[in-house]
N, C-alpha and C positions, 0 to 999 in steps of 0.2 A: 748586236742583239739586245733588245730592250724589253724587259718584262713589265715595265711600269705603264699603267694606263695613263692616257693624257688627261688633262683637267677636263676637257670636253667629254671624254668617255666616262669619267667619274661622275660628272654632272648628269649625264644620261642615265647612269645606273641609279643615282639617287632619285631621279624623276620617276623611273620605271618602278623602283622598289616602293616609293611612296604611293604611287598610283595603285600598285598591287595590294598594298596593306590597307588602303582606305576604301578602294572601290571594289576589289575582288574578294579578298579574304572574308569579309563579313557575310557574303552571300554564297560562297562556293559550296558549302555543305547542302544547303537547301536546293540550289540549282542542280547539283549532281543527283540528289534524291528524287527530284521531280522531273529530271531530264529537260530542264528549261534552258533554251537558248535565248540570251538577252542581246538583242540587236543594239540596244542603247550602249552597252559596255563596249562593243566593237567600235561604234561611232565615236565614243569618247577616246578610245585608244587612237583612232585615226586623227582625232582633233589634237592629240598630243604629238602627232607626227611620228608615231611608233612604226608605221609601215613604210615610211619614206626615207629611212636612214641611208639606204644604199642607192638612192635615185638622185639624178641631177636636179637642181633647182628648176630648170626649164620645164620639167614635167611634174612639179609640185613636191619634189623631195627636198631633203636637207643636205644630202651629199656628205654626211658625216661618216659613212662607210659601213663595211660588212662586220667589222669588229664591234662597232656600236650596235648594229643590228643583233648580233649574237648576245650581247650584254642585255639588251632589252628582252629578247626572247627568254633568256634564262630567268629573269626576274618575274616575268608574267607566268611562265610555266611553273615556277616554284610555288606560285599561288594557286593556279588552276591550269592543268595541262590541256584541258579541252580547248583553251583559247590559243594554244600554240599553232594549230594548223592554219589559222588566219594569216600567220606570218609567211606562209607559202602562197596561199590563195590570193592574198592582197599585197604580196611582195615578191618573194624570190622565185616562184615557179610560174605563176600566171603573168602578172604585169612585166616581170623582168624578162621573160621569154619574148614578149612583144617588143620590149625596149631593145633587146639584143638582136632580134632577128626580123622584126616587122618593118614595114614601110613607115616613112615619116607620117603619112596620113593615119596609119593604124596607131602609131605612138600618140599622136595628138588626140585621137578619138577615145582611146581606152586607158592609157597608163595613169594619168593624173586622177581620173575618176575611180580607178581601182584602188590606188594607194590611199585615197581619201574616203574610200568606202561609199562613194556615190553609186558605184556598181559593186556587186559582190562577184568575185571571180571563181574559177574552177580550173583544174588541170586534169583533163580526162585522158588517162593513159591505160589504166587497168581495165581488163575485161573479165567476164565470168570464166573464160578458159585461157586467159593470158595475163599473168601477173608479172612475175619476175622475167618471163620470156617475152619481152616487149616486141621482138621481131615477129612473133606469132599472132599478133592481133588480127582479128577477123573482120572488124568494122571496115566497110569499104566506102569510097567516094568515087563515083563514076562521073566523068566529065559530060556535061550537057549544055552546049553552047557557052554562055558566059557564066555558067554556074557548075557546081558539083552536087550530085545527089548522094547523100550519106544514108547508109543502112547498117544497122548493128546496134550494139549496146555496150555501155561502159559501167563498171561495177566498183563499189567502194570508193566513190568519188567524193572527196571533201567538198562541202558547200553545194552539192548537187541540188538539194531541195530549195535553196535560196539563191541559186546562181542567176546573175543577170547576163554575164558574158564570160566566156572561158576559152581556153585552147584545147583542141581535141586532136588526137593522133589517129590517122586512118590509113588504110591501104588504097593507094591510087593506082598501083600496078601489082595485083596479086600474083602475077606469073613470073615476075623478075627474080633472078637468082644472082647473088644471095638475097634472101627475102627482105632483109632490113632496108634494102635500097628502094623498095616500093612504098615506103611510108612517107606520108606528108602531114603537115600540121595546118589546121584551120582555126579561125576564130568563129565561135558560134554564139548566138544570142538566144535568150529564152523565148522570145516572141516568134522565132522561126517555126513555120508550119512543119509538122512532122517530128518535133522534138518533145518528148515527154520526160518529166522528172518524177522520180519516186524516192521516198524517204526510206532508209533502213533504220528501224527503231530498236531492234533487239541487239544490243552490243554489250560486250563485257565491260568496257570502260568508255572514257571520253563521252559521257552522256550528254554534255552540253554542246557538242560539236556536230552540226548538221552533216549527215553523211547519206549518200544515196546512189541511185542508178540513173543513168541517162540513156534513153531509148530513142533511136533514130529510125524513123519509118518514112523513107523517101523525103528526107529533110533537105530542102534546097538551100545551098550556101553559095553566095556570090564568089566568083573567082577572086575578087578584090580582097576576100578574107583569107586567102592563102598566106601563111606566114613563111617567109623564106622562099625557097624554090621547091618545085615538085621533086619528090624523092629525097628531100633533105630532112624529113621529119625525124628519123632515128637520131641523126646527129644533133638536132635541136633538143630532142628528148633527153639525150645523155648529158648535154650541156646544162639543161634545166635541173637534172638530178645533182650535178656538181654543186650548184647553188642551194638546191633544196636540202641537201644533206647538212648544210651549215645550220639551217633552222631546226632540223630534226635533232642534230647533236646538241644544240643549245637547249632544246626542250628537255632532252634526256638529262642533261646536266642540272637543269632546274628541278626536275623531279627527284633526282638523286640528292640534291642539296636539301630539299624539303624532307626527305627521309632522314637525313642526318639531323636536321633541326628538331624534328619530332622525337627521334630516338634519344638525343642528348637531353632534351627536356624531360622525357619520361625516366631516363636513367637517374636523373637528379631528384626525381619526385618519388618514384616507387621504391618501397622497401620490402625486403624479403630476408628472412633469417636474421633479422635485427640490424640490417645495414642497407644502404642504397644499392640498387641492383647494378649501378655503374661501377661498383667496387669489385664485381666479379670479373675475373680475367676473360671469361668467354665473351661477355658483353663488350669488354674493352677491345678484344680482338675484332669483333664485328664493327665497332665504331672506327677503329683504326683502318680497317679495310675499306670502309665506306668513304672515309675522308681522303685516303690516299688515291683510291680509284677515281673519285670525283675531281680531285685536283689535277690528276693526270689527264682526265678527259677534257677538263677546261683548257688546259694548255694546248692539247691537240686541236681543240675547237678554235682557239685564238690563232693558231698557226694557219689553219685552213682559211679562216676569215681574213687574216693578214695578207695571204697570197692573193685572195680575191680583190682586196683593196689595191694591190699592186698590179692587178690585171695579169696575173700569172696563172696558168692552168693549174688547178688544184684537185684534179680527179682523184689521185691517190690520197692526198692529205685529207680531203673531205670525207672520203670513204673510210679511212682509218679512224678519223674523229667520230663519225657516225657509228662505226662498228664498236669501238671501245666504249663510247658514251652509252650506247643502248644496252650493252651487256652489263656495264657498271650500274646503270639505272635499275635494271631488273634485279641484280644481286642486292643492291642497297634496299630495294623495296622488300625483298624476301627477308633480309636481316632485320629490317624495321619491324615486320610482322612478328618475327621470332622474339625480338626484344620485348614487344608488347604482350607476348604470350596469348592467352585467350582473348584479351581485349583487342589484339591485332586482327582478330577474325570478326570483330564487331564494327558496324558502321558508326558507332559512337565516337570513334577516333578516326582521324584522317588517313592513317596508314593503310586502311582497307581500300580507300579510293586510290591512293598512290600506287598500291600494288596492282589494282585493276588497270590503271592508266599506263603503268610502266611497260606492260607486255607489248603494247602497240609499237613501241620504239624498236623492237626487234624486227618489225615488218616494214614500216613506213620508209619510203624512198630507198627501197632495196632491202630484202630480208638479210638476216645475219649470214645465211648460207651464201647469198650473192656477194655481200661485202667481203666475206672470207675468200671467196673465189677470186675476186678482183685483186685483192691484196696478194694472194698466193701466186696467181699467174704472173703478176708483175715481178714478184720476188724471184720466181723461177726463170724469168726472162722469156717466157713464152708469149706474153701479151703485155707489152710495156705501156703503162699509162703515166709514169713519172716523167717529169721534165727536170732539166738542170737549171738551177737558179743560184 
């Protein structure tokens, strides 16, 4: 067991941190205030190879691994959490799903363009009436010759307003029991007739992350765009979530670390009752809790990513990492606001943004209720997801 980062991973961390400090931090406050999405920043990140860490060189990646991916995500999210979701749409859920389950023709057409952001991706799973209960999705795809006709809608889809191509999960056999066996996965493109994209503008946080709705009205999709086999969609979706939770956990660790950074800075500056507020034991307790929780989350994250690098199924480990990191992130944000007092409620300081952004981590890639259930059912022995290694 080795807890030391490799020299390559350290170099990646320096590169990502330097990029975040120079390119993101100077503009994050204004971008958040104006809800401005900056395509140029994403293209610069792609130019640095940030989205290709876990991909083979054959498809435009650097093949330095999932741990490296997690390190990059943490550093970027530490600067601006809105940018975190691109590490799924341009890496671990959209293009990686095509890499893992698609045909060679699909890989060659989409993967490299997605991780280089020549195409913007999406992972369309959630619906207005089906979030955590993926098996209950209602969007259908009916076979029609060499095509499938999709009808329905997807909600809260990252990148929906700017999507060029993405994976969408639909019911190809609504009558089959159990119902999850009737789900299939397709690649859709924005130019396809019958596909409408709508932006969701009023959000609590992540103001710079394009989010929206995909509406399918007799949208004709070629059979060649089927990912995997008919009826395999639920399995593909769950596999995508295993990888996606690495990005989400890393983003949560980044936000938690930002809360620590801001709280320590303020504790060493602000004075009350004739001394630095960091000298008060109640604030020290908060700082200690934030640091310990964040470090524990980071270790769980690295374990899940390490297993992914070894091609070992990490359903339980990625779920635990996401669960602990998201809860730690929200608690750290709350403590940061408390340490800042009245100023924590003001947009003058970044902790207000961090608090708003932190809440999403309890929902993305499986709510805290769902991750608790997965962990508990495995522990009780009723639904095992762990593997021996």
